[in-house]
C-alpha positions as CSV (number, residue, x, y, z in Angstrom):
1,M,-14.3,5.3,1.1
2,A,-16.2,2.4,2.7
3,P,-14.0,-0.5,3.9
4,S,-14.7,-2.9,1.0
5,L,-13.5,-0.2,-1.5
6,E,-10.4,0.8,0.4
7,E,-8.0,-1.4,-1.5
8,G,-9.1,0.3,-4.7
9,I,-8.8,-1.4,-8.1
10,V,-5.6,-1.7,-10.1
11,A,-6.0,-3.5,-13.4
12,I,-2.8,-5.2,-14.3
13,N,-2.2,-7.1,-17.5
14,A,-0.8,-10.3,-16.1
15,S,-1.3,-13.8,-17.6
16,A,-1.7,-17.1,-15.9
17,R,1.7,-18.1,-17.4
18,N,3.4,-15.2,-15.6
19,T,1.7,-16.1,-12.4
20,L,2.8,-19.7,-12.7
21,S,6.4,-18.8,-13.4
22,E,6.5,-16.6,-10.3
23,S,5.1,-19.4,-8.1
24,Q,7.9,-21.6,-9.4
25,G,10.4,-19.1,-8.2
26,T,11.6,-17.7,-11.5
27,D,12.5,-14.1,-12.1
28,H,9.7,-11.6,-11.4
29,V,10.3,-9.8,-14.7
30,M,7.7,-9.5,-17.5
31,D,8.8,-10.6,-20.9
32,F,8.2,-8.1,-23.8
33,S,8.9,-8.3,-27.4
34,D,12.6,-8.3,-28.4
35,D,11.8,-5.5,-30.8
36,S,11.4,-2.8,-28.1
37,E,11.5,0.0,-30.7
38,T,8.5,-1.4,-32.6
39,Y,6.7,-2.0,-29.3
40,T,7.4,1.6,-28.2
41,V,5.9,3.0,-31.5
42,A,2.8,0.9,-30.9
43,L,2.5,2.4,-27.4
44,D,2.7,5.9,-28.7
45,K,-0.5,5.3,-30.7
46,Q,-2.5,4.4,-27.6
47,K,-4.6,7.1,-25.9
48,V,-3.6,5.9,-22.4
49,Q,0.0,4.8,-22.1
50,P,0.6,1.7,-20.0
51,L,2.9,2.3,-17.0
52,A,5.7,0.2,-15.7
53,I,6.9,-0.4,-12.1
54,V,10.7,-0.4,-12.5
55,G,11.8,-0.6,-8.9
56,L,10.4,-1.5,-5.5
57,S,11.2,-2.2,-1.9
58,L,9.3,-3.6,1.0
59,R,9.6,-4.2,4.7
60,F,6.9,-6.2,6.2
61,P,6.4,-8.2,9.5
62,E,9.1,-10.6,10.8
63,D,11.5,-11.7,8.0
64,A,9.4,-10.5,5.0
65,V,11.9,-7.8,4.0
66,T,12.6,-8.9,0.4
67,E,10.4,-9.9,-2.5
68,E,11.5,-13.5,-2.2
69,S,11.0,-13.8,1.6
70,F,7.6,-12.1,1.4
71,W,6.5,-14.5,-1.4
72,Q,7.7,-17.5,0.6
73,M,5.6,-16.3,3.6
74,V,2.5,-15.8,1.4
75,A,3.0,-19.1,-0.5
76,A,3.4,-21.0,2.8
77,G,0.3,-19.3,4.3
78,R,2.4,-18.4,7.3
79,C,0.8,-16.2,10.0
80,V,3.2,-14.0,11.9
81,M,0.8,-12.6,14.5
82,S,2.3,-11.9,17.9
83,D,1.3,-10.0,21.1
84,Y,2.1,-6.2,21.2
85,P,5.8,-5.8,21.9
86,K,6.3,-5.0,25.6
87,D,8.6,-2.1,24.8
88,R,5.7,-0.3,23.1
89,I,2.5,-1.2,24.9
90,N,1.8,-3.1,28.1
91,I,-1.2,-4.9,26.6
92,D,-1.8,-6.8,29.9
93,A,-2.9,-3.5,31.5
94,F,-5.5,-2.8,28.9
95,Y,-6.7,-6.1,27.5
96,H,-10.2,-7.4,28.2
97,P,-12.2,-9.8,26.0
98,D,-15.5,-7.9,26.4
99,T,-15.9,-6.1,23.0
100,S,-18.7,-3.9,24.4
101,R,-16.4,-2.0,26.7
102,T,-14.7,1.2,25.5
103,D,-12.2,1.5,28.3
104,T,-10.3,-1.6,27.4
105,I,-8.9,-3.3,24.2
106,P,-10.3,-6.7,23.2
107,C,-7.3,-7.9,21.1
108,R,-3.8,-8.7,22.2
109,G,-1.7,-8.5,19.1
110,G,-1.0,-7.8,15.5
111,H,1.7,-8.2,12.9
112,F,4.9,-6.3,13.7
113,L,8.2,-5.4,12.1
114,K,11.2,-7.3,13.4
115,Q,13.6,-4.4,13.2
116,P,13.6,-2.0,16.2
117,L,11.9,1.3,15.4
118,G,14.8,3.3,16.9
119,T,17.4,2.1,14.4
120,F,18.1,4.8,11.8
121,D,21.3,6.1,10.0
122,A,20.5,9.8,10.5
123,P,23.8,11.2,9.2
124,F,23.4,9.3,5.9
125,F,20.0,11.0,5.3
126,S,21.3,14.5,6.3
127,I,19.5,14.5,9.6
128,T,21.2,16.0,12.6
129,P,21.3,14.3,16.0
130,A,19.1,17.1,17.4
131,K,16.4,16.5,14.8
132,A,16.4,12.7,14.5
133,P,14.6,12.0,17.8
134,D,11.8,14.3,16.8
135,M,11.2,12.5,13.5
136,D,8.3,10.1,13.2
137,P,9.7,6.6,12.6
138,M,7.5,6.4,9.6
139,Q,9.5,9.2,8.0
140,R,12.7,7.4,8.8
141,G,11.4,4.1,7.4
142,L,10.2,5.7,4.2
143,L,13.6,7.4,3.6
144,E,15.2,3.9,3.9
145,A,12.6,2.2,1.8
146,T,12.7,4.8,-1.0
147,Y,16.5,4.6,-1.1
148,R,16.3,0.8,-1.5
149,A,13.6,1.1,-4.2
150,L,15.8,3.5,-6.3
151,E,18.7,1.1,-5.8
152,N,16.4,-1.7,-6.9
153,A,15.6,0.3,-10.0
154,G,19.2,0.9,-10.8
155,L,18.8,4.7,-10.4
156,P,21.7,6.5,-8.6
157,M,20.5,9.4,-6.4
158,E,22.5,11.9,-8.5
159,S,20.7,10.7,-11.7
160,V,17.2,11.6,-10.3
161,A,18.1,14.8,-8.4
162,K,16.3,17.9,-9.7
163,S,14.0,15.6,-11.8
164,K,10.3,16.2,-12.2
165,T,9.5,13.2,-10.0
166,S,6.3,13.2,-8.0
167,V,5.9,11.6,-4.6
168,Y,2.7,10.3,-3.1
169,T,2.6,8.6,0.2
170,G,-0.3,6.9,1.9
171,C,-0.9,6.7,5.6
172,F,-3.9,7.1,7.9
173,T,-2.5,6.8,11.4
174,N,-0.3,9.3,13.2
175,D,0.8,7.4,16.3
176,Y,3.9,9.5,16.8
177,Q,2.0,12.7,17.3
178,A,0.1,11.1,20.2
179,F,3.4,10.9,22.0
180,M,4.0,14.6,21.8
181,P,3.6,16.5,25.1
182,K,0.3,18.2,25.5
183,N,1.9,21.2,27.3
184,P,3.1,23.6,24.6
185,Q,6.1,24.5,26.7
186,D,7.3,20.9,26.5
187,L,7.0,20.4,22.8
188,P,10.1,19.2,21.0
189,R,11.7,22.0,18.9
190,Y,11.3,20.1,15.6
191,S,7.9,18.5,16.2
192,A,6.3,20.5,13.4
193,T,8.4,18.8,10.7
194,G,8.9,15.7,12.8
195,S,5.4,14.6,13.2
196,S,3.4,16.3,10.5
197,P,1.8,13.7,8.1
198,A,2.6,16.0,5.1
199,M,6.3,15.4,5.8
200,L,6.0,11.7,5.0
201,A,6.0,12.8,1.3
202,N,7.8,16.1,1.7
203,R,10.8,14.6,3.5
204,L,11.4,12.2,0.5
205,S,11.2,15.1,-2.0
206,W,13.6,17.2,0.1
207,F,16.3,14.6,0.6
208,F,16.2,13.1,-2.9
209,D,15.8,16.6,-4.5
210,F,12.6,15.8,-6.4
211,T,10.7,18.7,-7.9
212,G,7.3,17.2,-8.7
213,N,4.1,17.0,-6.7
214,S,4.6,15.9,-3.1
215,V,1.5,14.8,-1.2
216,N,0.5,12.5,1.6
217,V,-2.8,10.8,1.2
218,D,-5.2,9.7,3.9
219,S,-8.2,7.6,2.6
220,A,-8.0,5.1,5.4
221,C,-7.3,1.5,4.3
222,S,-7.0,2.5,0.7
223,S,-4.3,5.2,1.3
224,S,-1.4,3.5,-0.4
225,L,-3.5,2.5,-3.5
226,T,-4.9,6.0,-3.7
227,A,-1.4,7.3,-3.6
228,L,-0.5,4.9,-6.5
229,H,-3.6,6.1,-8.4
230,L,-2.5,9.7,-8.0
231,A,1.1,8.9,-8.9
232,C,-0.2,7.3,-12.1
233,Q,-2.3,10.3,-12.9
234,D,0.7,12.5,-12.8
235,L,2.4,10.3,-15.4
236,W,-0.6,10.1,-17.7
237,S,-1.1,13.9,-17.5
238,G,2.6,14.6,-18.2
239,E,3.0,16.4,-14.9
240,S,5.9,14.2,-14.0
241,K,8.4,11.9,-15.8
242,M,8.7,9.5,-12.9
243,S,6.5,8.9,-9.9
244,I,7.0,7.3,-6.5
245,A,4.1,5.8,-4.6
246,A,4.5,4.6,-1.0
247,G,2.6,3.3,1.9
248,C,3.5,2.9,5.6
249,N,2.0,1.9,8.9
250,L,3.5,1.5,12.4
251,M,1.7,0.7,15.6
252,F,2.9,2.1,18.9
253,S,0.0,4.3,20.1
254,L,-2.7,3.0,22.4
255,E,-5.0,5.7,21.3
256,A,-5.1,4.5,17.6
257,I,-5.8,0.9,18.8
258,A,-8.6,2.0,21.1
259,V,-10.3,4.2,18.4
260,L,-10.5,1.2,16.0
261,S,-11.5,-1.3,18.6
262,N,-14.3,0.9,19.9
263,M,-15.8,0.7,16.4
264,N,-15.5,-3.1,16.4
265,F,-13.1,-3.0,13.4
266,L,-10.5,-5.2,15.1
267,S,-10.6,-9.0,15.4
268,P,-10.6,-10.2,19.1
269,D,-8.4,-13.1,17.7
270,S,-5.9,-10.6,16.2
271,R,-6.4,-12.6,12.9
272,C,-8.2,-11.7,9.7
273,Y,-10.4,-14.5,8.5
274,S,-11.4,-13.1,5.2
275,F,-14.3,-14.9,3.4
276,D,-14.6,-17.3,6.4
277,H,-17.4,-18.0,8.8
278,R,-15.0,-17.1,11.6
279,A,-14.7,-13.5,10.3
280,N,-14.9,-11.1,13.2
281,G,-12.8,-8.1,12.2
282,Y,-9.3,-7.5,10.8
283,S,-5.9,-7.6,12.4
284,R,-3.5,-4.6,12.0
285,G,0.0,-4.9,10.6
286,E,3.1,-2.8,10.1
287,G,5.1,-2.3,7.0
288,F,6.6,0.0,4.3
289,G,6.2,-0.4,0.6
290,V,7.6,1.8,-2.2
291,V,7.3,1.5,-6.0
292,I,9.0,3.5,-8.7
293,V,6.7,4.1,-11.7
294,K,7.4,5.3,-15.3
295,T,5.6,5.2,-18.6
296,L,6.2,1.9,-20.2
297,G,7.6,3.7,-23.2
298,D,10.2,5.5,-21.1
299,A,11.0,2.3,-19.3
300,L,11.7,0.4,-22.5
301,K,13.8,3.2,-24.0
302,N,15.9,3.3,-20.8
303,G,16.3,-0.4,-20.6
304,D,14.7,-0.6,-17.2
305,T,13.8,-3.8,-15.5
306,I,10.0,-4.0,-15.7
307,R,8.4,-5.6,-12.6
308,C,4.8,-5.0,-13.6
309,V,2.7,-3.2,-16.1
310,I,-0.2,-1.0,-14.9
311,R,-2.9,-0.5,-17.6
312,S,-5.4,1.5,-15.6
313,T,-6.3,2.6,-12.1
314,G,-9.5,3.8,-10.6
315,T,-11.2,5.1,-7.4
316,N,-14.7,6.0,-6.4
317,Q,-16.9,6.4,-3.4
318,D,-19.9,4.6,-2.0
319,G,-22.1,7.6,-1.6
320,F,-24.9,7.3,1.0
321,T,-25.2,3.9,2.7
322,P,-26.9,2.9,6.0
323,G,-23.7,3.6,7.8
324,I,-20.7,5.7,6.8
325,T,-18.4,2.7,7.0
326,Q,-20.8,0.3,5.3
327,P,-19.7,-0.7,1.8
328,N,-21.8,-0.3,-1.4
329,G,-21.6,-3.4,-3.5
330,E,-23.0,-1.7,-6.6
331,A,-20.2,1.0,-6.4
332,Q,-17.6,-1.7,-6.1
333,E,-19.0,-3.5,-9.2
334,R,-19.1,-0.2,-11.1
335,L,-15.5,0.6,-10.2
336,I,-14.2,-2.8,-11.4
337,Q,-16.0,-2.5,-14.8
338,E,-15.1,1.2,-15.4
339,T,-11.4,0.5,-14.6
340,Y,-11.2,-2.4,-17.0
341,L,-13.0,-0.3,-19.6
342,K,-10.4,2.4,-19.3
343,A,-7.6,-0.1,-19.6
344,G,-9.1,-1.7,-22.7
345,L,-8.7,-5.1,-21.1
346,S,-11.0,-8.1,-21.5
347,M,-12.3,-9.3,-18.1
348,K,-12.2,-12.8,-19.6
349,S,-8.3,-12.8,-19.5
350,T,-8.1,-12.1,-15.8
351,G,-6.7,-15.1,-13.9
352,F,-6.9,-13.9,-10.3
353,F,-8.3,-10.9,-8.3
354,E,-6.7,-9.5,-5.2
355,S,-9.5,-8.3,-2.9
356,H,-9.7,-6.1,0.1
357,G,-11.0,-8.9,2.4
358,T,-12.1,-6.9,5.4
359,G,-12.7,-10.1,7.4
360,T,-16.1,-8.9,8.5
361,P,-19.5,-10.6,8.2
362,L,-20.9,-7.5,6.3
363,G,-18.0,-6.4,4.1
364,D,-16.8,-9.8,2.8
365,P,-20.2,-11.0,1.3
366,L,-20.7,-7.6,-0.3
367,E,-17.3,-7.6,-1.9
368,A,-17.5,-11.2,-3.1
369,T,-20.9,-10.5,-4.6
370,A,-19.6,-7.3,-6.4
371,I,-16.6,-9.2,-7.8
372,G,-18.7,-12.1,-8.9
373,T,-21.3,-9.9,-10.5
374,A,-18.7,-7.9,-12.4
375,F,-16.9,-10.9,-13.8
376,K,-19.8,-13.5,-14.2
377,K,-20.6,-12.7,-17.8
378,E,-17.0,-13.6,-18.8
379,R,-16.6,-16.8,-16.6
380,S,-17.7,-20.4,-16.6
381,L,-17.4,-23.3,-14.2
382,C,-14.4,-24.4,-16.3
383,H,-12.8,-20.9,-16.0
384,P,-13.2,-19.8,-12.4
385,L,-11.8,-16.5,-11.1
386,I,-9.3,-17.1,-8.2
387,M,-9.5,-14.6,-5.4
């Protein structure tokens, strides 16, 4: 997928009233009809069942570790960019502002988690002291985040064990593997399971005893939304009764930074100026995010807290463009329209659109044009679309 498509499209039936109530700090819970039985019968008549996010957890840079603290950070427009932590990378030894060089790095920072990467309650997750050091910190973080998401959904571990629950994780970097010794004689005993990207999903299925599909997805920047798309497909096809979609990213390998900076993807300012004349690349960030998804009908029957309703998801590809990373505005426009069509939603009712916002002079105009073209027939100057 080209950069401007890598956030995918998720059509969510959210009204401006719900958005306003969230901004005022009220409960992030959607309000459905009191007659849930009647509503469930109506859902059964639809060809595509709406889905519900019934639990979630997140851990983002600095103090954005809960829904409330993350929302406060976003609402305040607070930037938490900092230099690379000294206990990970000595950036002074590699930094140089010349973006044409391939033997240096032109950016000094990013957005980093506050919690040290080495903290992990291994015994709680049935990991022995011998195996824990060989485990990728992203595996450890996903175990913790998934446990909290299930807790957030009010689902005890024993109630979901042996269930047909699918797990899809999204991640496109593998920094921990770069730390593995190159000499086969020095490889850690458990490096095969400790650093394999497949284990990001498989580790969750193993520990929580889920028996549905278990797949790690790498589609670059869209990895976590592609994971959500596949998780939703499992529910719509009946392959699973519950799905877990997760995304993760950690930064502690110089190689990954160098590869991205050599392609001029990274902002020398270590800031992402999306849709701004200062746009010169994006700034990397760390985080974990997990959502628990069921069909809306099952969620209503079980009395679950409904955080959000997903009406449709969609993905596509640019096809041939002048460069393999160059977006295709027509493909983006087509994806938006097709996803809304599948959802049976009117584009007129959409109050805001969350874009990819690559922060590049090429990607931003193409994406903005695609969004504007897709929605323009349903808008007026009195009814703008907020991005």
